[in-house]
C-alpha positions in Angstrom: -7.6 15.5 -0.6 -10.8 13.5 -0.7 -10.6 10.2 1.1 -12.3 7.2 -0.6 -12.8 4.1 1.6 -11.8 0.6 0.7 -14.5 -1.9 1.7 -12.7 -5.2 1.2 -9.4 -7.0 1.3 -8.8 -7.8 -2.4 -6.3 -5.2 -3.8 -5.0 -5.0 -7.4 -1.6 -3.3 -7.5 -0.6 -1.8 -10.9 2.9 -0.9 -12.0 3.9 0.9 -15.2 6.8 -1.6 -15.3 6.8 -5.3 -14.9 5.1 -7.2 -12.0 5.8 -8.3 -9.3 7.4 -5.2 -7.8 9.5 -7.0 -5.2 11.3 -3.7 -4.5 8.0 -1.9 -3.5 5.1 -4.2 -2.5 6.5 -5.9 0.6 7.7 -2.6 2.1 4.6 -0.8 1.1 2.2 -3.3 2.6 4.1 -4.1 5.8 2.1 -1.6 7.8 -1.2 -3.0 6.7 -3.3 -6.0 7.7 -1.5 -9.2 6.5 -4.8 -10.7 5.4 -5.1 -8.4 2.4 -5.2 -10.4 -0.9 -2.7 -8.8 -3.3 -2.5 -9.4 -7.0 0.0 -7.4 -9.1 -0.3 -6.3 -12.7 2.3 -4.6 -14.9 2.0 -2.5 -18.1 5.1 -4.2 -19.4 4.3 -7.8 -18.4 5.2 -10.4 -20.9 7.5 -8.1 -23.0 11.1 -8.7 -23.8 13.8 -6.0 -23.3 13.8 -5.6 -27.1 10.1 -5.0 -27.2 10.3 -2.6 -24.3 13.1 -0.7 -26.0 10.6 0.1 -28.9 8.5 2.0 -26.3 11.2 4.5 -25.6 10.2 8.2 -25.9 10.7 9.9 -29.2 11.0 13.5 -30.3 10.6 15.1 -26.9 7.8 12.9 -25.7 7.2 12.8 -21.9 8.9 9.8 -20.3 8.1 7.5 -17.4 10.7 5.5 -15.5 10.2 2.0 -14.1 11.7 -1.4 -13.4 11.8 -4.8 -15.1 11.6 -7.9 -13.1 15.4 -8.4 -13.4 15.8 -5.1 -11.6 17.0 -3.1 -14.6 15.7 0.4 -15.3 13.5 1.2 -18.3 12.5 4.6 -19.7 9.3 4.6 -21.8 7.1 7.0 -23.6 4.3 8.1 -21.3 1.9 7.9 -24.2 2.9 4.3 -24.8 2.5 3.4 -21.2 -1.0 5.0 -21.1 -2.0 2.8 -24.0 -0.8 -0.4 -22.3 -2.5 0.6 -19.0 -5.8 0.7 -20.7 -5.4 -3.1 -21.5 -4.2 -3.7 -17.9 -7.3 -2.1 -16.5 -9.5 -4.1 -18.8 -8.1 -7.3 -17.1 -9.0 -6.2 -13.6 -12.4 -7.8 -12.9 -14.5 -5.5 -10.6 -16.1 -8.7 -9.2 -12.7 -10.0 -8.0 -11.2 -6.9 -6.5 -12.2 -4.1 -4.1 -9.7 -1.4 -5.1 -6.7 -0.6 -7.3 -3.5 0.9 -6.0 -1.2 2.5 -8.6 2.6 2.0 -8.1 3.5 5.1 -10.2 3.5 8.7 -9.0 3.0 10.2 -12.5 -0.4 11.6 -13.6 -1.9 8.7 -15.5 -5.1 9.5 -17.5 -5.7 5.8 -18.3 -6.0 5.0 -14.6 -9.8 4.9 -14.6 -11.9 2.0 -13.5 -15.3 1.3 -11.9 -13.4 0.3 -8.8 -11.8 3.0 -6.5 -8.3 3.9 -7.9 -5.7 5.2 -5.5 -2.8 7.1 -7.1 0.4 8.3 -5.5 0.1 11.4 -7.8 -2.8 12.6 -5.6 -0.8 12.1 -2.4 2.1 14.0 -4.0 -0.1 16.9 -5.1 -1.7 17.1 -1.7 1.6 17.2 0.1 3.0 19.9 -2.3 -0.1 22.0 -1.8 0.3 21.8 2.0 4.0 22.7 1.8 3.3 25.7 -0.4 0.6 26.9 1.9 3.2 26.7 4.8 5.6 28.8 2.6 8.2 25.9 2.6 10.8 25.7 -0.1 10.3 22.2 -1.5 13.0 20.1 -3.0 11.9 17.5 -5.5 13.9 14.6 -6.8 12.6 12.9 -9.9 14.1 9.7 -11.4 14.9 11.3 -14.8 16.1 14.8 -15.6 13.6 15.1 -18.4 10.8 14.9 -15.8 11.8 18.0 -13.9 10.0 20.3 -16.2 6.7 18.6 -15.5 7.3 18.8 -11.8 7.9 22.6 -12.1 4.3 22.9 -13.2 3.2 22.2 -9.6 4.7 25.5 -8.5 3.8 29.1 -9.5 6.9 30.9 -8.4 10.5 30.0 -9.1 11.6 30.4 -5.5 9.0 27.9 -4.2 11.0 24.8 -5.2 14.4 23.3 -6.2 14.8 20.2 -8.4 17.3 17.4 -8.9 17.2 13.9 -10.4 18.5 10.5 -9.3 17.3 7.1 -10.4 16.2 4.4 -7.9 17.2 1.7 -10.4 20.7 2.8 -11.7 23.8 4.5 -10.4 23.6 5.7 -6.8 23.4 9.5 -7.1 21.4 10.3 -3.9 24.1 12.2 -2.1 24.7 14.3 -5.2 21.0 15.1 -5.5 20.9 15.9 -1.8 23.8 18.4 -2.2 21.8 20.3 -4.8 18.8 20.6 -2.5 20.5 22.0 0.7 18.6 25.3 0.4 15.2 23.8 0.9 12.9 23.1 3.9 11.8 19.6 2.9 12.6 17.1 0.1 10.2 14.9 -1.6 11.5 11.9 -3.6 9.0 11.6 -6.4 9.0 8.0 -7.6 7.5 4.9 -6.0 10.9 3.1 -6.5 12.5 5.4 -3.9 12.7 3.7 -0.5 13.6 4.9 3.0 17.3 3.9 2.7 17.6 6.1 -0.4 15.8 8.9 1.4 18.3 8.6 4.3 21.2 9.2 1.9 19.6 12.3 0.5 18.8 13.6 4.0 22.3 13.0 5.2 23.8 15.0 2.3 21.3 17.8 2.4 20.6 18.0 6.1 17.0 18.5 5.2 14.0 16.3 6.2 13.4 13.9 3.3 10.3 11.8 2.5 9.4 9.4 -0.3 6.2 9.5 -2.3 5.8 5.9 -1.2 5.5 7.0 2.4 3.0 9.7 1.5 0.9 7.3 -0.5 0.7 4.6 2.1 -0.2 7.3 4.7 -3.3 8.1 2.7 -4.1 4.6 1.7 -3.7 3.5 5.3 -6.4 5.9 6.3 -8.7 4.6 3.6 -8.1 1.0 4.8 -8.6 2.3 8.4 -5.3 0.5 9.2 -2.0 1.7 10.7 0.1 3.3 7.9 3.9 3.5 7.9 5.3 6.6 9.6 
């Protein structure tokens, strides 16, 4: 995985839900220099729940799962989110920021800017590649069952991975997901909404080392910032 460098302290954080992400940002940034100037942007900022409901996936469209500012879960069409992200990126002035950090681990084609863009998807892909090279059986937890098919594309053989779903924003099903992934060597929780407490529940149920994509992402970003990243 190529490692871009961040030469400055002005960071734009972009969520596919609504900003600010009080469930992610404080935890994610705690291992970094407190002097970083953080501004958050959201693809769903300014929308009512009724307006967001109209962005729901239709007819088998790919979905993305995120969070409203009131803490509720929202499931949107990936295509609709991509459209809205284009407008979000237009608002990020390259003269006022030094880098963009995405708060979504999905592959987002609209996440393109003249500034360096850091994506959890790249961290996830790099970790999966390393685990496959080590012949580990990887367990992957996605926030929505409809996203499992897309995750399967990261693997070439059926016996390389096992899959489960559990939302970080709804009913607690972490132990249930962990039970499904007992026959693995490592579990990756693939959503930036998953935190260490959720990972601990999965690990206790599966008795398998469990990590979140948030941890993987900040490990890589920490290297780019040349700061100490969370373990």
